[in-house]
C-alpha positions as a printed Julia matrix, in Angstrom:
70×3 Matrix{Float64}:
  -0.71  -13.51  -24.37
   0.4   -15.29  -21.0
  -1.57  -15.14  -18.03
  -0.23  -14.31  -14.89
   0.24  -17.56  -12.41
  -2.1   -17.84   -9.61
   0.75  -16.96   -6.96
   1.35  -13.81   -8.76
  -2.58  -12.68   -8.63
  -2.06  -13.63   -4.64
   0.8   -11.31   -4.43
  -0.92   -8.63   -6.24
  -3.96   -9.05   -4.03
  -1.86   -8.82   -0.92
   0.07   -5.85   -2.41
  -3.26   -3.98   -3.22
  -4.51   -4.59    0.52
  -1.25   -3.19    1.88
  -1.92   -0.03   -0.46
  -5.35    0.49    0.8
  -4.38    0.14    4.57
  -1.45    2.83    4.17
  -4.12    5.25    2.62
  -6.47    4.2     5.58
  -3.62    5.22    7.93
  -3.22    8.35    6.22
  -6.98    9.32    6.72
  -8.55   11.41    9.74
  -9.9    14.54   10.78
  -9.71   17.47    8.72
  -8.46   20.75   10.03
 -11.33   22.75    9.38
 -12.32   26.23   10.9
 -10.39   25.06   13.84
  -7.01   24.23   13.86
  -6.16   20.5    14.21
  -2.55   19.52   15.05
  -3.81   16.02   14.38
  -3.01   16.42   10.93
   0.91   16.47   11.3
   0.76   13.08   13.5
   3.31   10.73   13.07
   0.68    8.06   11.72
  -0.37   10.29    9.0
   2.81   11.75    7.76
   5.33    8.96    8.19
   3.59    5.58    8.9
   0.86    5.63    6.35
   2.96    6.64    3.37
   5.88    4.01    3.95
   3.62    1.57    4.31
   1.77    2.38    1.05
   5.31    3.0    -0.7
   5.91   -0.66    0.62
   2.85   -1.66   -1.15
   3.68   -0.14   -4.58
   7.17   -1.59   -4.37
   5.73   -4.95   -3.5
   3.3    -4.73   -6.71
   6.12   -4.25   -8.91
   7.71   -7.39   -7.34
   4.46   -9.17   -7.47
   3.92   -8.53  -11.18
   7.61   -9.25  -12.33
   7.86  -12.42  -10.14
   8.51  -15.76  -11.92
   8.2   -18.96   -9.95
  10.81  -21.34  -10.33
  10.3   -24.11  -12.85
  10.53  -27.77  -11.48
């Protein structure tokens, strides 16, 4: 079984951080007893999921990336 090169591991770590950032952007005050219109904010509905999607795609690229041999 081959191990991933150091560059791949760094790219995977960066991808995980991007995914966590996207999920953090989706968090916020819940809409409990009183209606909270902030649950439909642009940050929570659009920006957070797009950043998370980018993180998941970059994770796939980080796993499949092969450094060029010299």
